[in-house]
C-alpha positions as CSV (number, residue, x, y, z in Angstrom):
1,M,0.0,0.0,0.0
2,R,2.8,2.4,0.9
3,N,4.6,1.8,-2.5
4,S,1.5,2.5,-4.5
5,F,1.0,5.7,-2.5
6,L,4.6,6.9,-3.2
7,S,4.3,6.1,-6.9
8,A,1.2,8.3,-7.1
9,F,3.3,11.3,-6.5
10,Q,6.3,10.4,-8.7
11,S,5.2,12.8,-11.4
12,P,7.3,13.2,-14.5
13,T,7.0,16.9,-14.2
14,A,8.3,19.2,-11.6
15,G,5.2,21.3,-11.8
16,S,2.8,18.7,-10.4
17,L,5.2,17.9,-7.6
18,K,5.5,21.6,-6.8
19,V,1.7,22.0,-6.5
20,F,1.6,19.0,-4.1
21,W,4.5,20.5,-2.1
22,E,2.6,23.9,-1.9
23,S,-0.5,22.1,-0.5
24,I,1.7,20.5,2.2
25,V,3.5,23.8,3.1
26,N,0.2,25.8,3.2
27,A,-1.3,23.2,5.6
28,L,1.5,23.7,8.2
29,D,0.7,25.4,11.5
30,Y,3.7,27.6,11.3
31,G,4.8,30.2,8.8
32,I,7.1,29.3,6.0
33,A,9.1,31.9,4.0
34,G,11.8,31.6,1.5
35,I,14.4,34.4,0.9
36,S,16.8,34.7,-2.1
37,P,20.5,35.6,-1.5
38,E,19.6,39.1,-2.5
39,G,17.1,39.3,0.4
40,T,14.0,39.1,-1.7
41,L,11.0,37.0,-0.5
42,I,10.3,34.2,-2.9
43,T,7.9,32.0,-0.9
44,W,5.2,32.8,1.6
45,N,2.7,30.3,3.0
46,T,-0.9,30.9,4.3
47,T,0.1,30.6,7.9
48,A,2.7,33.4,7.4
49,E,-0.1,35.5,5.9
50,K,-2.1,35.0,9.1
51,I,0.8,35.9,11.4
52,F,1.9,39.1,9.6
53,G,-1.3,40.2,7.9
54,H,0.3,40.3,4.4
55,T,-0.8,38.0,1.5
56,A,1.7,36.3,-0.7
57,E,0.7,38.5,-3.6
58,E,1.7,41.6,-1.5
59,V,5.2,40.4,-0.4
60,V,6.6,37.8,-2.8
61,G,9.3,39.6,-4.8
62,S,9.7,42.4,-2.2
63,P,12.7,43.0,-0.1
64,M,12.6,41.2,3.2
65,E,12.7,44.5,5.1
66,Q,9.2,45.2,3.9
67,V,7.8,42.4,6.0
68,F,10.6,42.3,8.6
69,P,11.0,46.0,9.2
70,P,14.3,47.1,10.9
71,Q,12.4,48.8,13.7
72,T,11.0,45.5,14.9
73,F,13.7,43.1,13.5
74,K,16.8,45.2,14.2
75,D,19.5,42.5,13.8
76,L,17.8,40.2,11.2
77,R,20.1,41.3,8.3
78,P,23.3,40.2,10.0
79,V,21.5,36.9,11.0
80,F,20.5,36.5,7.4
81,Q,24.1,37.0,6.2
82,Q,25.2,34.4,8.8
83,V,22.7,31.9,7.2
84,L,24.0,32.6,3.7
85,S,27.4,31.6,5.0
86,D,25.9,28.2,5.6
87,Q,25.2,28.5,9.4
88,A,21.6,27.7,10.6
89,V,20.2,30.0,13.2
90,L,17.7,28.1,15.4
91,Y,15.2,29.5,17.9
92,Y,15.9,33.1,17.2
93,E,13.6,35.2,19.3
94,T,12.4,38.7,18.4
95,T,9.4,41.0,18.8
96,Y,7.0,42.0,16.0
97,R,4.6,44.9,16.3
98,R,1.8,45.3,13.8
99,E,0.4,48.7,13.4
100,G,-2.3,49.5,16.0
101,Q,-1.8,46.1,17.8
102,R,0.2,44.9,20.7
103,P,3.7,43.5,20.2
104,V,4.0,39.7,19.7
105,R,7.0,37.6,20.6
106,M,8.1,35.6,17.6
107,V,10.4,32.6,17.2
108,L,12.3,32.1,13.9
109,N,14.4,29.2,12.6
110,L,16.6,30.4,9.7
111,L,18.1,27.6,7.6
112,P,20.4,27.7,4.6
113,L,18.9,26.2,1.4
114,H,21.3,24.2,-0.9
115,D,21.1,22.9,-4.4
116,P,22.2,19.3,-5.0
117,S,25.8,20.4,-5.4
118,G,25.7,21.9,-1.9
119,R,25.8,25.5,-2.9
120,T,23.8,27.9,-0.7
121,I,21.0,29.4,-2.8
122,G,19.0,31.2,-0.1
123,A,17.4,30.9,3.3
124,G,14.3,29.2,4.6
125,V,12.5,30.8,7.5
126,I,10.1,28.9,9.8
127,I,8.1,31.3,12.0
128,W,5.7,30.9,14.9
129,E,4.4,32.9,17.8
130,K,6.3,32.1,21.0
131,N,3.1,31.3,23.0
132,R,2.4,28.4,20.5
133,K,5.1,26.5,22.4
134,Y,6.4,24.6,19.4
135,E,9.6,22.7,19.9
136,K,12.8,23.8,18.1
137,L,12.6,22.8,14.5
138,T,15.4,21.4,12.4
139,L,15.8,20.2,8.9
140,S,18.2,17.5,7.7
141,Q,20.7,18.1,4.9
142,E,18.6,15.8,2.7
143,M,15.5,17.9,3.4
144,N,17.4,21.0,2.5
145,S,18.2,19.4,-0.8
146,T,14.6,18.5,-1.4
147,L,13.5,22.1,-0.6
148,S,16.1,23.4,-3.0
149,F,14.7,21.2,-5.7
150,F,11.7,23.4,-5.6
151,L,13.7,26.6,-6.2
152,P,14.5,26.4,-9.9
153,G,15.1,29.3,-12.2
154,I,12.2,31.7,-11.4
155,A,11.0,34.7,-13.4
156,E,8.0,37.1,-13.3
157,I,6.5,38.1,-16.7
158,D,3.9,40.8,-17.3
159,K,0.9,40.4,-19.5
160,E,2.9,41.7,-22.5
161,G,5.4,38.9,-22.0
162,R,8.3,41.1,-20.6
163,F,10.5,40.1,-17.7
164,T,9.8,42.1,-14.5
165,F,11.8,39.9,-12.2
166,V,14.3,37.0,-12.6
167,N,16.3,35.2,-9.9
168,E,20.0,34.3,-10.1
169,T,19.4,30.7,-11.1
170,F,17.3,31.8,-14.1
171,A,19.9,34.3,-15.3
172,R,22.7,31.8,-14.8
173,M,20.9,29.1,-16.8
174,L,20.8,31.5,-19.7
175,G,24.4,32.6,-19.4
176,F,23.7,36.2,-18.1
177,P,26.1,37.4,-15.4
178,A,23.5,39.8,-13.9
179,T,19.7,39.5,-13.5
180,D,19.0,43.1,-14.6
181,Q,20.3,42.3,-18.1
182,L,17.0,40.4,-18.7
183,L,14.6,42.9,-17.1
184,G,12.4,44.5,-19.7
185,Q,13.1,42.0,-22.4
186,A,10.4,39.9,-24.0
187,W,10.6,36.4,-22.7
188,K,10.4,35.0,-26.3
189,T,13.8,36.4,-27.0
190,I,15.3,33.6,-25.0
191,V,13.5,31.0,-27.0
192,A,15.2,29.5,-30.1
193,A,13.6,30.7,-33.3
194,P,11.9,27.4,-34.3
195,D,10.0,27.2,-31.0
196,R,8.9,30.9,-30.6
197,M,5.4,30.3,-32.2
198,R,4.9,27.4,-29.8
199,A,6.0,29.6,-26.9
200,T,3.4,32.3,-27.9
201,E,0.7,29.6,-28.0
202,M,1.7,28.4,-24.5
203,Q,1.6,32.0,-23.2
204,G,-1.9,32.5,-24.7
205,C,-3.1,29.4,-22.8
206,L,-2.8,31.4,-19.6
207,F,-5.8,33.5,-20.5
208,H,-8.0,30.4,-20.0
209,E,-5.8,28.0,-18.0
210,N,-4.1,28.4,-14.6
211,K,-0.8,26.9,-15.9
212,A,1.1,25.6,-18.9
213,E,4.0,23.2,-18.8
214,F,6.1,22.2,-21.8
215,D,9.6,21.4,-23.1
216,I,11.2,24.0,-25.4
217,T,14.6,24.9,-26.9
218,L,16.1,28.0,-25.2
219,Q,18.9,30.2,-26.6
220,K,21.7,31.2,-24.1
221,N,23.5,34.6,-24.1
222,D,26.4,33.1,-26.0
223,G,24.2,31.8,-28.8
224,S,24.2,28.1,-27.7
225,T,20.9,26.2,-27.2
226,Y,19.6,23.5,-24.9
227,L,16.3,21.8,-24.1
228,A,14.6,23.2,-21.1
229,R,11.4,22.5,-19.2
230,V,9.2,25.6,-18.6
231,L,6.3,25.9,-16.2
232,L,4.1,29.0,-16.7
233,I,1.7,29.8,-13.8
234,R,-1.0,32.4,-14.4
235,R,-0.9,35.6,-12.3
236,V,-4.1,37.6,-11.5
237,D,-4.7,40.7,-9.4
238,A,-7.2,41.1,-6.5
239,Q,-10.1,41.4,-8.9
240,G,-9.1,38.2,-10.7
241,R,-7.8,39.9,-13.9
242,F,-4.9,38.4,-15.8
243,I,-1.7,40.4,-15.2
244,G,1.0,38.0,-16.3
245,A,2.8,34.8,-15.3
246,Y,5.4,33.2,-13.2
247,A,8.0,31.2,-15.2
248,F,9.9,28.2,-13.7
249,L,12.8,27.0,-15.7
250,R,14.9,23.8,-15.6
251,N,17.5,22.2,-17.9
252,V,16.0,18.9,-18.9
253,A,19.3,17.0,-18.5
254,E,20.0,18.8,-15.2
255,G,16.4,18.1,-14.2
256,Q,16.8,14.4,-14.8
257,R,19.9,14.4,-12.5
258,R,17.9,16.3,-9.9
259,E,14.9,14.0,-10.2
260,E,17.3,11.1,-9.5
261,S,18.5,13.0,-6.4
262,A,14.9,13.8,-5.6
263,N,13.9,10.1,-5.9
264,F,16.6,9.3,-3.3
265,N,15.3,12.1,-1.1
266,Q,11.6,11.3,-1.6
267,Q,11.7,8.6,1.1
268,E,13.0,11.3,3.5
269,F,10.2,13.6,2.3
270,F,7.5,11.1,3.1
271,D,9.2,10.3,6.4
272,F,8.8,14.0,7.1
273,M,5.1,13.7,6.3
274,D,4.8,10.6,8.3
275,N,6.1,12.5,11.4
276,A,4.4,15.8,10.7
277,A,2.6,17.5,13.5
278,V,-0.7,17.5,11.5
279,G,-2.6,14.3,10.7
280,I,-2.4,13.4,7.0
281,H,-4.3,10.7,5.1
282,C,-5.2,9.9,1.5
283,V,-8.5,8.5,0.4
284,G,-9.5,7.0,-2.9
285,P,-12.6,8.0,-5.0
286,D,-14.6,5.3,-3.3
287,G,-13.7,6.4,0.3
288,T,-11.0,3.8,0.9
289,I,-8.1,4.9,3.1
290,L,-4.9,4.5,1.1
291,W,-2.3,5.9,3.5
292,A,-2.2,7.7,6.9
293,N,0.7,9.2,8.9
294,K,1.6,8.5,12.5
295,T,-0.2,11.7,13.8
296,E,-3.4,10.6,12.1
297,L,-3.2,7.1,13.6
298,G,-2.2,8.4,17.0
299,L,-5.1,10.8,17.0
300,L,-7.6,7.9,16.7
301,G,-5.6,5.2,18.4
302,Y,-5.5,2.7,15.5
303,S,-2.6,0.8,13.9
304,K,-1.9,1.0,10.2
305,E,-3.4,-2.4,9.7
306,E,-6.6,-1.4,11.5
307,Y,-7.0,1.9,9.6
308,I,-5.6,1.7,6.1
309,G,-7.8,-0.2,3.6
310,R,-11.1,0.6,5.4
311,N,-13.7,3.2,4.3
312,I,-13.1,6.6,5.9
313,A,-16.8,6.9,6.8
314,D,-16.3,4.1,9.4
315,F,-14.3,6.5,11.5
316,Y,-16.6,9.5,11.3
317,A,-19.4,10.0,13.8
318,D,-21.6,11.5,11.0
319,H,-21.5,9.3,7.8
320,D,-23.2,12.0,5.7
321,V,-20.2,14.3,6.2
322,I,-18.0,11.9,4.1
323,E,-20.5,11.7,1.3
324,D,-20.8,15.4,1.1
325,I,-16.9,15.9,1.2
326,L,-16.3,13.4,-1.6
327,L,-19.1,14.9,-3.7
328,R,-17.7,18.4,-3.4
329,L,-14.1,17.2,-4.1
330,K,-15.3,15.5,-7.2
331,K,-16.6,18.8,-8.3
332,H,-13.1,20.2,-8.1
333,E,-13.7,22.1,-4.8
334,T,-10.9,22.5,-2.3
335,L,-12.1,22.2,1.3
336,N,-10.4,24.2,4.0
337,N,-10.9,23.8,7.8
338,Q,-14.1,21.7,7.6
339,Q,-15.1,20.7,11.2
340,A,-16.2,17.1,11.7
341,R,-16.4,14.5,14.5
342,M,-14.2,11.4,14.3
343,K,-14.5,8.2,16.5
344,T,-11.4,6.9,18.3
345,K,-10.7,3.2,18.8
346,D,-11.8,3.4,22.5
347,G,-15.2,5.0,21.5
348,R,-14.5,8.6,22.3
349,I,-15.4,11.5,19.9
350,K,-12.7,13.8,18.6
351,Y,-13.5,17.1,16.9
352,V,-11.2,17.7,14.0
353,S,-10.6,20.3,11.3
354,T,-9.8,18.9,7.9
355,S,-8.5,20.5,4.7
356,S,-8.8,18.4,1.6
357,N,-7.9,18.5,-2.1
358,V,-7.7,16.0,-5.0
359,L,-4.8,14.7,-7.0
360,W,-6.1,14.7,-10.6
361,K,-4.2,12.8,-13.3
362,N,-5.2,13.0,-16.9
363,G,-8.6,14.3,-15.7
364,K,-9.0,11.3,-13.4
365,F,-9.7,11.5,-9.7
366,V,-6.6,9.6,-8.2
367,H,-7.1,10.3,-4.5
368,T,-7.7,13.1,-1.9
369,R,-5.0,14.5,0.3
370,C,-6.5,15.3,3.7
371,F,-4.9,17.2,6.6
372,T,-6.4,16.7,10.0
373,R,-6.0,18.8,13.1
374,D,-7.4,17.8,16.5
375,I,-9.5,20.7,17.7
376,T,-11.3,18.9,20.5
377,E,-10.0,21.2,23.3
378,Q,-11.0,24.3,21.3
379,V,-14.5,22.9,20.6
380,V,-15.0,21.9,24.2
381,A,-13.8,25.3,25.4
382,Q,-16.1,27.0,22.9
383,K,-19.1,25.0,24.0
384,S,-18.3,25.9,27.6
385,L,-18.0,29.5,26.6
386,N,-21.3,29.3,24.7
387,K,-23.0,27.7,27.7
388,L,-21.6,30.4,30.0
389,M,-22.9,33.1,27.6
390,E,-26.3,31.4,27.5
391,R,-26.3,31.3,31.3
392,M,-25.3,35.0,31.4
393,E,-28.1,35.8,29.0
394,L,-30.5,33.8,31.2
395,E,-29.4,35.6,34.3
396,K,-29.8,38.9,32.5
397,T,-33.4,37.9,31.6
398,K,-34.0,37.0,35.2
399,L,-32.7,40.3,36.4
400,E,-35.1,42.1,33.9
401,Q,-37.9,40.0,35.3
402,V,-37.0,40.9,38.9
403,L,-37.0,44.6,37.9
404,S,-40.4,44.2,36.2
405,L,-41.7,42.4,39.4
406,E,-40.7,45.5,41.4
407,E,-42.7,47.7,38.9
408,G,-45.7,45.3,39.3
409,L,-45.5,45.3,43.1
410,S,-45.7,49.1,43.2
411,T,-49.2,49.1,41.5
412,I,-50.8,46.5,43.9
413,H,-52.3,47.7,47.2
414,L,-54.5,44.9,48.2
415,M,-52.7,42.2,50.3
416,D,-54.4,39.2,48.7
417,K,-53.7,40.3,45.2
418,L,-50.1,41.2,46.3
419,I,-49.5,37.7,47.6
420,D,-50.9,36.0,44.5
421,F,-48.8,38.2,42.3
422,V,-45.6,37.5,44.3
423,V,-46.1,33.7,44.2
424,E,-46.8,33.7,40.4
425,K,-43.9,35.9,39.4
426,T,-41.4,34.2,41.8
427,A,-42.2,30.8,40.4
428,E,-41.8,32.2,36.8
429,V,-38.4,33.9,37.4
430,L,-36.9,31.0,39.2
431,E,-38.4,28.4,36.8
432,A,-40.1,26.5,39.7
433,D,-43.3,24.5,39.8
434,K,-44.0,25.1,43.5
435,C,-44.0,28.4,45.5
436,S,-45.6,29.3,48.8
437,F,-46.0,32.6,50.6
438,M,-46.1,32.2,54.4
439,L,-47.2,35.1,56.7
440,L,-46.2,35.3,60.3
441,D,-48.9,35.9,63.0
442,P,-46.9,38.0,65.5
443,K,-49.2,37.1,68.4
444,S,-49.0,33.3,68.0
445,G,-45.6,33.1,66.4
446,I,-47.0,30.8,63.7
447,L,-46.4,30.8,60.0
448,C,-49.3,30.0,57.7
449,I,-49.5,29.7,53.9
450,K,-51.5,32.7,52.6
451,G,-50.7,32.1,48.9
452,H,-49.3,29.2,46.9
453,K,-48.7,27.6,43.5
454,G,-48.4,23.9,42.8
455,L,-49.5,22.8,46.3
456,D,-52.6,20.8,47.1
457,E,-55.1,22.1,49.7
458,E,-54.3,19.3,52.2
459,T,-50.6,20.3,52.3
460,V,-51.6,24.0,52.6
461,S,-54.1,23.3,55.5
462,K,-51.4,21.3,57.4
463,S,-48.6,23.8,56.9
464,R,-48.7,25.6,60.2
465,V,-45.1,26.2,61.4
466,R,-44.0,27.8,64.7
467,V,-41.0,30.1,64.6
468,G,-37.9,28.0,65.4
469,E,-39.3,24.8,64.0
470,P,-37.8,23.2,60.8
471,I,-37.5,24.4,58.1
472,A,-39.4,27.6,57.4
473,G,-39.4,28.4,61.2
474,W,-35.6,28.3,61.3
475,V,-35.4,30.8,58.4
476,A,-38.0,33.1,60.2
477,E,-36.0,32.8,63.5
478,K,-32.5,33.4,62.1
479,G,-33.6,35.9,59.5
480,T,-31.3,34.4,56.8
481,P,-32.1,32.8,53.4
482,L,-31.5,29.1,53.0
483,L,-30.4,27.1,49.9
484,V,-30.8,23.3,50.1
485,R,-29.4,21.4,47.1
486,D,-30.4,17.9,48.4
487,I,-32.6,17.6,51.4
488,E,-31.5,13.9,51.9
489,K,-27.8,14.9,52.0
490,D,-27.8,18.3,53.6
491,E,-26.3,17.8,57.1
492,R,-28.4,20.7,58.4
493,I,-31.6,18.7,57.6
494,L,-31.0,15.1,56.6
495,R,-34.5,13.9,56.0
496,V,-36.4,12.1,53.3
497,S,-38.0,14.4,50.7
498,R,-41.8,14.6,50.9
499,P,-43.8,12.7,48.2
500,S,-45.6,16.0,47.3
501,Y,-42.3,17.4,46.1
502,R,-40.8,16.2,42.9
503,G,-37.2,17.5,43.6
504,K,-34.9,17.5,46.6
505,S,-33.7,21.0,46.2
506,F,-35.5,24.2,47.5
507,L,-35.0,27.8,48.5
508,L,-36.4,29.8,51.5
509,A,-36.0,33.5,52.3
510,P,-37.4,35.5,55.1
511,I,-39.4,38.6,54.4
512,I,-38.0,41.2,56.8
513,L,-39.0,44.9,57.3
514,H,-37.3,47.1,59.9
515,A,-35.7,44.1,61.6
516,N,-39.2,42.4,62.0
517,T,-39.9,39.1,60.2
518,L,-43.2,39.4,58.2
519,G,-43.1,35.9,56.7
520,V,-41.2,33.4,54.5
521,L,-41.1,32.9,50.8
522,C,-40.5,29.2,49.7
523,V,-39.6,27.8,46.3
524,A,-39.3,24.2,45.2
525,D,-39.2,21.8,42.2
526,K,-37.0,23.7,39.8
527,R,-37.4,23.0,36.1
528,S,-33.9,22.6,34.6
529,E,-31.5,20.3,32.7
530,D,-29.2,19.9,35.7
531,G,-31.6,17.8,37.7
532,G,-33.6,20.6,39.2
533,T,-31.0,21.9,41.6
534,F,-31.1,25.5,42.8
535,N,-27.8,27.4,42.9
536,E,-26.3,30.5,44.6
537,I,-27.6,32.8,41.8
538,D,-31.1,31.6,42.4
539,L,-30.7,32.3,46.1
540,K,-29.5,35.9,45.4
541,I,-32.5,36.4,43.1
542,L,-34.9,35.2,45.8
543,S,-33.2,37.4,48.3
544,T,-33.7,40.4,46.0
545,I,-37.4,39.5,45.5
546,V,-38.2,39.3,49.3
547,R,-36.6,42.7,49.9
548,Q,-39.0,44.2,47.3
549,V,-41.9,42.2,48.8
550,A,-41.2,43.6,52.3
551,V,-41.5,47.1,50.9
552,A,-44.6,46.2,49.0
553,I,-46.3,44.8,52.1
554,E,-45.5,48.0,54.0
555,N,-47.0,50.1,51.2
556,A,-50.1,47.9,51.1
557,R,-50.6,48.3,54.8
558,L,-50.1,52.1,54.6
559,Y,-52.5,52.2,51.7
560,K,-55.1,50.4,53.7
561,Q,-54.6,52.8,56.7
562,L,-54.8,55.8,54.4
563,K,-57.9,54.5,52.7
564,Y,-59.4,53.8,56.1
565,L,-58.7,57.3,57.2
566,T,-60.1,58.9,54.1
567,L,-63.4,57.0,54.6
568,K,-63.8,56.9,58.4
569,D,-64.5,59.7,60.9
570,P,-61.4,59.7,63.1
571,L,-63.4,60.6,66.3
572,T,-66.3,58.1,66.1
573,N,-64.7,55.4,63.9
574,I,-67.8,55.3,61.7
575,F,-68.0,56.4,58.1
576,N,-67.7,60.1,57.2
577,Y,-69.8,62.4,55.2
578,R,-67.9,61.6,51.9
579,Y,-68.6,57.9,52.3
580,F,-72.2,58.7,53.2
581,I,-72.8,60.6,50.0
582,N,-71.2,57.9,47.8
583,S,-73.2,55.1,49.6
584,L,-76.5,57.0,49.3
585,D,-76.0,57.4,45.6
586,H,-75.2,53.7,45.3
587,E,-78.4,52.7,47.2
588,I,-80.5,55.1,45.1
589,N,-79.2,53.6,41.8
590,R,-79.7,50.0,43.1
591,A,-83.3,50.7,44.3
592,R,-84.2,52.2,40.9
593,R,-82.5,49.3,39.0
594,Y,-84.2,46.5,41.0
595,N,-87.4,48.4,42.0
596,G,-86.4,48.2,45.6
597,S,-86.6,50.5,48.6
598,F,-84.6,51.7,51.6
599,S,-84.9,54.2,54.5
600,L,-82.7,57.0,55.8
601,L,-82.4,58.0,59.4
602,M,-81.1,61.5,60.4
603,L,-80.0,61.7,64.2
604,D,-79.1,64.7,66.3
605,V,-78.0,64.8,69.9
606,D,-80.5,66.8,72.0
607,D,-79.0,69.9,73.7
608,F,-75.4,68.9,72.7
609,K,-74.1,72.4,72.9
610,L,-75.3,72.7,76.6
611,F,-73.7,69.4,77.4
612,N,-70.5,70.5,75.8
613,D,-70.5,73.9,77.6
614,T,-71.3,72.3,80.9
615,F,-68.9,69.4,80.9
616,G,-66.3,70.4,78.4
617,H,-65.2,69.4,74.9
618,Q,-63.6,66.2,76.0
619,A,-66.8,65.0,77.5
620,G,-68.6,66.0,74.3
621,D,-66.1,64.0,72.2
622,H,-66.6,61.0,74.5
623,L,-70.4,61.3,74.0
624,L,-70.0,61.2,70.2
625,K,-67.6,58.2,70.4
626,E,-70.1,56.3,72.5
627,I,-72.9,57.0,70.0
628,G,-70.6,55.7,67.2
629,K,-70.1,52.5,69.2
630,I,-73.9,52.1,69.7
631,L,-74.5,52.5,66.0
632,M,-71.8,49.9,65.0
633,A,-73.1,47.4,67.7
634,N,-76.8,47.6,66.9
635,L,-77.0,47.8,63.1
636,R,-76.9,45.1,60.5
637,D,-73.8,44.5,58.4
638,A,-75.6,45.9,55.4
639,D,-76.5,49.1,57.2
640,I,-74.3,52.1,56.8
641,A,-73.8,54.5,59.8
642,C,-72.0,57.8,59.2
643,R,-71.2,61.0,61.0
644,Y,-73.0,63.6,59.0
645,A,-71.8,66.8,60.7
646,G,-70.9,67.9,64.3
647,D,-73.4,66.0,66.6
648,E,-75.6,64.9,63.7
649,F,-75.5,61.3,62.3
650,A,-77.1,59.5,59.3
651,V,-77.9,55.8,58.9
652,I,-78.8,54.2,55.6
653,L,-81.0,51.1,56.0
654,P,-81.1,49.0,52.8
655,Q,-84.3,47.0,52.0
656,T,-86.0,48.6,55.1
657,E,-89.6,49.9,55.3
658,K,-90.7,52.9,57.5
659,E,-92.0,50.6,60.3
660,E,-88.8,48.7,60.5
661,A,-86.8,51.9,60.3
662,Q,-88.8,53.2,63.3
663,K,-87.9,50.2,65.4
664,V,-84.2,50.6,64.6
665,A,-84.5,54.3,65.6
666,E,-86.2,53.6,68.9
667,K,-83.5,50.9,69.6
668,I,-80.8,53.5,69.1
669,Q,-82.6,56.0,71.3
670,F,-82.8,53.4,74.1
671,F,-79.1,52.7,74.2
672,V,-78.2,56.4,74.0
673,E,-80.5,57.3,76.8
674,N,-79.0,54.5,79.0
675,L,-75.4,55.6,78.5
676,S,-73.4,56.2,81.8
677,L,-72.5,59.9,81.5
678,Q,-72.5,63.0,83.6
679,R,-76.2,63.3,82.9
680,T,-78.8,61.6,80.7
681,V,-78.6,62.3,77.0
682,T,-81.3,61.9,74.4
683,I,-81.4,62.1,70.6
684,S,-84.0,63.1,68.1
685,I,-84.4,61.1,64.9
686,G,-86.1,61.8,61.6
687,A,-86.8,59.0,59.1
688,A,-87.7,59.0,55.4
689,K,-88.4,56.3,52.9
690,F,-87.0,56.5,49.4
691,T,-89.4,56.5,46.4
692,D,-88.4,56.3,42.7
693,K,-89.3,60.0,42.2
694,M,-86.7,61.2,44.7
695,D,-83.1,62.1,44.2
696,R,-80.4,62.4,46.9
697,Y,-81.3,66.0,47.7
698,D,-85.0,65.1,48.1
699,L,-84.4,62.2,50.4
700,I,-82.0,64.0,52.7
701,L,-84.4,67.0,52.8
702,K,-87.4,64.8,53.8
703,A,-85.4,63.1,56.6
704,D,-84.0,66.4,57.8
705,K,-87.5,67.9,57.9
706,A,-88.7,64.8,60.0
707,L,-85.7,65.4,62.3
708,Y,-86.7,69.1,62.7
709,Q,-90.2,68.1,63.5
710,A,-88.9,65.6,66.1
711,K,-87.0,68.5,67.8
712,H,-90.1,70.7,67.6
713,E,-92.3,68.0,69.2
714,G,-90.1,67.9,72.4
715,K,-87.0,66.0,71.4
716,N,-86.1,62.4,72.3
717,T,-88.6,61.3,69.7
718,V,-88.8,59.6,66.3
719,V,-90.7,61.2,63.4
720,L,-91.4,59.3,60.1
721,C,-91.9,61.3,56.9
């Protein structure tokens, strides 16, 4: 199998071997650059492009100072001269600073390049960032010779066919002592007359083809001729327009000698590939693995016998990936950095990045060349980062929900609605199925559930916990929130989870205001992928919620007190005039709607001014308070007693006829007359029944007239209108 693989690359032309070599060089994880003896860049791989930010089109043919500027590579020129004197410089450290970016520590290996005769023909530079932690790299003498094989006579030709650059090898092969003697000349002038038409045809091919390779007779500077092999590679600008060609030149006889030398060194070349840091394998058109290097086999844990000869799809976790890759390669696509999942021998999954291209021979798909890098650590790290970002986004959403909860709390003033709102929103924010709101009775010291979600009524009715008892009572007593990840393993609790709870994790937080515990908010049965376990972030969110709830409870109580004060008379503790008017309008509307009836009593204390003057204002206030108590104690729940003004009171009696109203009035008179005061006090009462022709003004006027008549008839009496 190995011999057939080697023979596949033994091309009779240097051009196809060069293309294969370039695919190898461009797949390396470190930068590769070639420098001519004059200090001109002649090669530049894709990794070097990434490191320095310059493409090969921008730097090839330029002085090395353009990419390695003196201000950042101060002593590179002397080092380069040292390499030209056949001395390798290994692990040379320097600093490179790209414009607008931080300086980067670089490591360079500079190696002399030789031709087969041993003459130094330039320098090869291997480049990587120091933090990549590559080991020192070395190349053998045989590898140097192999590299030099790919540095033939090189020239650059513009679209008119004139030389714009030639290297020393090119000039020497044509017998010119200096390269500048060829610059500006038409390249056809070096072609012997019989072959010039053919040379023109080959140049014309570049308008449609990427390259043209042919043997042709060249004429040297002294007039002699020899057979040479020429490879023309099409040059285009950034917009893809044809701008000329690169010409690679070899003496056919010399090329044969070099190929013999290359054949000797080819074994070394594939040994180099076999030990490359990147995984390499070749696959036939049907997906059969033809060859794999040590890195590839070590990545997956297979021996060559277990790996080579099988279908590559057997080693991929997703078989469809291979079908897609082979289909695209057969369409002449080149795949770069395709991410896939491969299976190791022990069943693990490795994430890899693969780059693939095809060796075509006479239009036939020979095999793919695939370069594999293990990116498992990067993928796992990226997944962890993505999960963290998702978690951060979730926490951001929860924070927004907590803020919206605060806004909602500020609009609710009724305690029952407030509790229901808190329970619903807390369960939503913390993604929980169960939530309960326990209020503390300060007199009994018992916590009772006043609102809940996800609990059955039996559980609610039995949930009466005294302060200091587990678990809610502990939280209420200590005043600190509690996170329990597993009730059966938490040393503070150590008890079996109740059947009514699906999970074993829960949260509790005390609701505290001005150092007084108002209650406890409890959350359980979290919905999540990690087994429904609450965490520290959940506890912080719950702690934030209970602080807002404490303020909302205080606001609700203040609102209730304020509302009470706005509707009640502060002295007698019965409704005030404002409430009386609203209630009277309500009863009038209801009576009209349902064809009903009701009565109105107007009460006035007899000789109140004399009582006040005789016994003082405090005694008068006491008298009014006592009358208020009598009204509240002796009226029905549906009846409405109000302080009308001063010592005058009004009572609305829904669904009450005049005769029943008189009995109520006489009952009130009896209790007032029997009050234990400085002297006996009586009241006069006027009563009026509502009819559908009356409005509020008419009804009050009739009751007031009846009261006036009661006063006129001797006081301490009841008059019905």
